[in-house]
N, C-alpha and C positions, 0 to 999 in steps of 0.2 A: 487629537489630543496629544500634545508633545510631551508634557511633563509627566513625571511619575511621583508617587507619594514620597514625602520626605519628612524629616524632623528638624528641630532646631535646638540649639544650646547657646546661652549667653549670660552676661553678667552686667550689673549696673551698680554704681555707688562710689564709695571712697576707698581707695587702696593703692597699692604699688602696681602700676600698669605692667611693668616688666614681669613681675611675679604672676599676675593674673593671665597675661598672654602666654607665658610659659606653661601654666597649668592647662589653659584652654587647648594649646597645641598638643600637649601630652595626651589629653583626653581623646582628641581627634585622631592622633596617630595610633593609639592603642585600641581603637574600636574593634570589637569582634565582628565578624561578618553578619551575624544575625541581627545586629543593631541597625543595619542599613537595609531598607527595602530593595536597593539595587545592589546588594551584596558587596559592599565595601568600595564603591566608587569614591574617587577623591572628593573632598568637600570644596564647595565654592563659597568664597566670600562675595556676596552680592556687591557689584560696583557701587550701587547707590548708597551702600551702608559703610563700606570699608573706609576706615580712617576718620569716621565722623565722631568718634567717641570723645574727642576733646574740643569739639566746637561749641560755640556760645550758648550752651544750655545750662551753664553754671554747675555742671557735674564734672567730677574728676574724669571718670572713664565709663565707657560701656562698649560692648561689642557683641555681635551675634554671628554664629556660623550655622549654615544649613547642612544637613546630612542627607546624602542620597538625592540631591537635586540636579536635574539635567537641564534646568532653565529657570530663570528667576521668576518667582511668583509676584504678581503686582501687589504693591502695598498701598493701603489707604493713608490718608493724612495722619502724620505723627506716628504711624506704625513703624516699628523696627523689626518685627517678625509677625508672621501670621501663618496659619495652617488650616486646611480645609479637608474634611473627610471626603467630600464629593468631587474635589477638583474645581469647583466653582468658587473662585476667590473673591467674587463681588460681595459675598457674605461669609467671611471666615468663621470657623468654629472655635478657634482659640487665637488670641492675639496679645501682642506686647506693644505698648505705646509709651512714648516719652513726651510729656507736655512741657511747654516752655516755662511753666511755673515750678520747675525742678521737681517733677514727680514722675514716678514709674507706675504704669497701670498694667496689670495682668488680668485678662478677661476671658470668659467663656459664654457661649450661647446656652439657652435653657435646656436643650434636649440632651446635652452631655455627650455629643458624638466624639469629641476628642478631649483628652485630659490636658492639664497644664500644671506643672509642679514647680516648687520653689524651695530654696533653703537660704538661710542667712549665714554667711561666714564673715565675722567681724562686722565691718560697715559696708559689706557688699551683698547684694541679692543675686544669687544664681538662679536661673530659670531654664526650664526645658520642657519639651512636649513629650518626653519619654523619661520614665523614672531611672532607667539604667544609665542614662547620660549624666545624671547627677551623682551617682554612686562614687565615681572617682574623685569628685570634688570634696567629699566628706573625708575627714581624718579617719573615721571609723564608721562602718555601716552596722548599726545595731538594730535588731528587730524591735519594733514598737509593740509593747504588750497591749496597749489599747487597740492598735491596728489588728493584732492577732485575734483579740477577743471579738472585735467587730466582724472580722472575717468568719470566725467560727459561728457567729449568730446569723449571718446573712449570706455567706458564700462570696462576698465581695467586701473590700475595706471601705467603710463609710467615710465620705469626705467631711471635713478637710483633712482627716487622717490619711496616712499612707502606712504601709507595713514597715517603714523605716523611721527611726527616731530622727527628729529635726528636719525631716522633709515633709512638706505639706502640699495638698492639692487644692487648687482653686475650685470652689463649688460651682456647679453649672448655674448659669443665669446670674453670675456674680462678677464684679470687678473688684480687685484689690488694689488700693492706691497707697503708695509710699511717698511721703513728703520728705525732702532732704533739707537739712540745715547747713547751708554753705559755710556759716561761721564756725560751727562746732564740728562739722563733718560727721554728725551722728544721725542715723536713720531713725525715724519715728516708727512706732508700731503701725502696721498697715490698717487703713480704714476699709471696711467691707461695704460695698455698695450693691444692693440688690437691683440689677438692671432689668429683671423680668420676673414676675410672679404669676403663677397660675391662680386665677381668681374667678370665682363664680359671678356671672353677670347678674345685675340686679333684676333685669326682666328676662324671664325664661320663655323660650320658644316652645309652644305646645301644639301648634298646627302641623300635623304629619305631612300633608302635601307640600307645604312651604318648606319644611325641613328637608324633604327628599330633593326638591328642586335645588335648594341652596347647596346641599351636600354634594350633589353631582357636579355642580359648577366648581366648587372648591377642590374636589378631587382632580378634575381635569386641569384646573389652573396649577395645582401643585406639580403634576407631571410636566406640564408645559415649561415651568420654571427649571425643571431638572433635565430637560433635553435640549436646551437652547444651543449648547455647544456641540451637539452631536451632528456629524455629517451623515455619511452612509455606513459607517462602521457598525457592526452588530454589537448589542449589549447583552449581558446576561441577567437573569433573574433567578433568585433562589426560590424554588417553588415546592412548598411542602404539601400542597393540596388543601391547606387550610384557607380560610376566608381571606385573610389579609394579603398573603402573598399572591393569591389568585386574583384579587382585585388589582394589584399592582401590575401583574402580567396583562390583564385585560386592558387596563388604561394605556399601557405601552403599545399594545397592538392597535388600539383605537387611534393612537396618535401617529401611527404609521412607522413606528420604530422597528428595525429588525431585531428580533428577540430570540435568544436561545435559553431554554430553561434548564436548571440543574436541580436534581433532587437526590435525597439519600436513600439507600437501600440497605436495611439492616438484615436482610436475609430472612431466615426462619425464626429469629428471635426478635423480641420487642414488638411494638405495635406497627404494622406495616402502613406507611403513609403514601408510598409511591403509587399505589393504584389510583388514589385520588389525584395525585399530580399528573398521572397519565391521562386521566379523564379531562382535566383542565387543558392540558397541552393539546389533546386531540380536538377539543371544542374550539380552542383559539387558533388551531392550525400552526403551531410552533413546534420546533424540534425539542425533544427532551433528552437530557443526558442523565443516566442513572449512575450515581457514584456509590460503589459497593463499600460498605463499612463492615470490616471484619475485625476480630480481636487482633490479628496480626497487623493490619493497617493502623489500628488505634495505637498499638504498642510502639510501632515505628514512628508515628507522628506525635507521640506524647511529649517528648522533650522539646522538639521544635515548636509545638503549640505553647508550652509553658514559656519559652523564650520570646515568642511572638507576642503573647498577651502582655508581657512586661510586668503587670500586676498579677497577684494570685486571684484567679477566678475558679470557684469550686463546682460550677455546674457541669454536668456530664455532657452537655451539648457542645462544649468548646472544641474538643478534638474532632468530632464529626464535621463541624463547621470549618475547621482548618482544612480538612480533606476536600470539602466542597469548594472552598476558595482556591485551593491548589489546582483543582481540576478546571475551574472556570478561567483561571489566569492563563491557561494554554490557548484560549480562543478569544478573550476579550480583555479590555482594560477597565471597563465600567460594569459594576454589578449593582443591581437593584434588589432590595429586599422589602418584606412586609413588616419589618419591626416597627413597633409603635402603635399599631392598630388596637392592640388589647388595651393599652393605656388610654387611648383617646375615647374608645367606645365601651368602656366598662366590661372588657372581657375578663377572663380568669375568674370564674366562679366567685363573684362578690356576694352571692346570696347568704352564705354562712356569716360573713362579716356584717352584713346589713341586719341580719337577725340578732347578732351579738350587740350591735349598736342600739337597736330598738330595746333589747332587754336591759342594756346598761342604763338607757335613759329612764326606764321605769323602775330599775332596781339599782340605784347609784351606790348602794353599800354592798354590792355583790363581791364575791371573793376575787374576781379577776377584772381588771379594768379593760376598757376597749383597746387601749394601746398594747396591753399585754396580749390580748386576743390577736391583734394585728401582727405582733412579733411572732406568734406561733405559726402564722401562715408561711413563714420562711422554711419551716421544717428542718432546722439545722440543730446546732448543739446548745442553743439557749435553753436554760433550765437543767442542764446536765453538768454544770461547771465543776461541782465537787468530785464527779466521777471522771472528768476529762483531764483536768489540769493537775500537774504536780503541785505540792504545797506552796512553794515559793510564788508560782504564778497565780495560784488561787488566791493567795493573800493580796497580791497586787491588784486584782480585779474586783476586790470586795467593794470598792467605792465607785466602780463603773456600773452604769445602768443602761443597758442597750435601748431601753425605751427613750432615753434622751436623744438618741440619733434619729428617732421617728417624729419627735414633737413638732418640728417646723413643717414637715410634710403633711401632718394631720391637723394643721392649724384651723380651728373653727372660724376664726375671724376672716380668713381668706375664702373659705368655702363652708357656709353654714349648713348646707344640706349634705347628708351623709354620702350619697353616691358621688357627688362632685368632690367631696373630701377624699374619698377612696381613689378617685381618678387622679387627683392632684398628687396623692402619695405615690401612686404607681408611676407617674411621670418622673417624680423627683427621686424615687428610690430605685425601683426595679428597672426603670428605663434609663435614667441619666447616670446612675452609678454602676450599672451592670450590663444591661443588654446592648446599649449603643456603643459604649467605649470598647467593649470586647469585640463587637462586630467590625468596627473600624480597624482595630489592631490586627485582627486575623486577615482582613482584606489588604491592609498595608504590607503585611509580611509577604504578600505575593504580588505586590505592585498594582493592586486594584484600588480604584476610586470606589467608594461605597456610598450609594444613594438610597435614602429612606424617604419615600414620598409622604409617609404619615408624619414625618418630622418636618412639618410645614407650619410656620407660625400662624398665618391667617386661618388655616384649617383647625389647628389646635385651639386657638382662642375661641373660634366659633363653637366648638363642642362644649364650652362652658356656658353657652346659652341654652343648651338642650335641657328640657325637662326630664326628670328621672324616668318617666314612662316611655320616652322615646329611646332611651338607652337600654333599659331593662323592662321588658313587658312580660309579666308572668314569669315563666321559666326560660324565656328566650332572651339571651344576652345579645348585645350589639344589634338590637332590633332595627334601628334607623339605618345603619350601614347595610344591613341585609335587604331592607326595602329599597334602598337607593340603587343597589347593584343587582337586583334579582333578575334583570333581563340581560345582564352582561355575562353571566356564567350559568352552568348547569344548576338546576334547582337543588339537586342533592348536595352540591358543594356549598351553596349559599346557606341552606337551612340545616345542615347536619350539626350535631352537637360538637362543641369545642373539645379537642383532645390535645394534650401537650405532646411534644416529640417523644416517642417511646424509646429512649436510649436504654438498652438492656444492661445497665450497670451491675445489678445484682448477679445476673447470670454470668457476666464476664468475670466479676470478682470471685465468685464462688466456684468457678470452673476454669476458664482460660487463664486468668491472672492469679490463680491460687498461690502458686509458688512465688510469683513476682511480688505479691503483697508482703511476703516475708523479707523482701529486699527493700521495697519502697517504705514500708512502715516497720523496719527492723527494730526490735526492742532496745538493743544497745545504742543505736543511733538516736532513738527517741529519749532514752535515758540521758545521754550526753547533751542533747539539745536542751533538756531541762524544761520543756514546755508541756507536752502531753505525757500521760502515763505510759510507760513502756509497752504494756500489754493491751493497749486500747483496741488494736485491731482484732485480737482474739476475743475480747469482750464483746465487740460488735457482732462478729460472725456467730458467737454462741448465743446471741440475743440477751446478753446480761447487762447491756448498757442502759436500756430503758424499754418499757413496754411499747412505746410508739415507734421504736427503731426496729421494725420487722419488714419483711418483704422487700419492696423497692427501696425503702429507707435504708436498708443495710448497704446497698450499693452506693446510694447517694452520700451517706455518711463516710464510708471508706474513701470515696472519691474526693470529698472535701479535704480530708487529711492528706491523701496522696498528692493532690495538686499543691498544697502548702509545702509539703516536704520537698517536692521536686523544684518548686520555686526557690526554696532556700539553697538548694545545691546547684541549680543551673542559672539562676539570675543573680542571687547574692554571691554565688561561687564559694559557699562555705565548704570547708574541708570536712569530710565525713569520717566518723570514727570507724574502727573495725566493727564488723557485724557479728552478732551472736547467733547461735542456733537454738536459743531458748524460746522457741515459738512453734506453733503447730504447722506452719505453712511449708515446712520442708518435707512433711509427710504427704502422701496422696490423701486427698480429701476423704475418700471412703475409708482409708485406714484410720484417719484421725477420728472419724465418726464412730468406728468400732471401738477405738481406744477409749473414747468418752463413755461409751455404753459400759465397757468393762470397769472403767475407773469409778463410775457412779453407782455400779451395782453392789 
């Protein structure tokens, strides 16, 4: 594999070519090193594209530059740019095409492995595979209040929004099409075309033996498609010891690939996962590298992670995964993961939502709708708006309803049965807008191609033929996947109950990062930003924000805010105000606790 991951930036439309080329050149020359996976190597204008912008397509101008490319990726017909998370360019994950009927097309595949952004400046569309590449194009980068609100509800910014006003994201599984009017030189509003929809099959597969046989074949076919370019070089696999990553490791070993596994070790805090990863590695006879995750390593990697992610992502797993990618990149250029298995096979405790859906069906006038129930599964700041936002922001979000960002994913017309509807929503929301794009971004930051065998279209479409009983049997989630692979892995691994990655955020925040919170979420900086209430961090640690924000939710909520604030200062490059000492975090925590007791007595 010769190439390394790259990004692209380009424009299309009607404008002054000299001005646009000057702007494009300035953006390229002023790139900071963290924007390029190969750390600032010179940009290449692919020979096949250079100078084509004025040829007979009836358009004034277009151009594209690649960033961090050490070899030209093959482009398909009419494509002027394409990008692949896996490095397998036969099926790109995001693309830009120009058709002969004077139209621009920006498209993404349905799993959402790579983002694609655009903004309109006059009669020119600028597009890029990374948000930071578009920021210099804007006259002014302003935070989108809708994007901020979406982030605070979900821990990611829901598409087509971005956290920046006037910059938009192409939704996964969609093509946006711009028609141009050569006579007037005016661009029309883009047409959105749904190129793939997760849809329940009319006939459901109920025979268990048939399902097991078909699923085994589909899993093996998926791996075969993702190893076609590999020679003898070793590949990595992120191995948590959970079912999905263990299945991927087993499939790679069965296919004869040289595999090295990487797992996280949180030490004495959190939920230890590495013993399960060790068990799988020993069973498969593959080497396992343990990556120690300490408060010190998290603190050192925090800002590089924020810059690598490009978008704000509030999940605590992001920095540990950055460290995992960093370690793996020392020994391989291709990393496999088990992401997507939960969405395909109804993982993540769907039982409470199913119960809620059944109740809602029988009690349609209940106090809370099913979509509101689904919104609460994100466990973020939805529902706490009046306590979280300063008055100006609170007034601006009054007409925004986060349920609207869930409606398309929970469409009954596409998936009449509840379990398939929940799976569709997981694919479109938690998968395509959160898990997959952040995994790719963290891999790209270290020059890694990222391959997710569960993100396989034939496999994913097949799962919409499964009857509910084959996905969820009694208390057993992902039943059919477990039956299909039960001879490939130790029984304890296959049949143990699902547990999320135990990132000890609350422990870190209330102990190791206590003083740092006073810097990251400093009241004077928050007051100046005019978004969140200045003393929200103290409210959270005192348990005064809400009854549900206790225990692990304390760390998760603080982390959500920390990642947003660091994104503003290290991606948007906003200037910070002077800090105040009007907060408890400059005290030792035990001293603050005693002070509270005295104050309240």
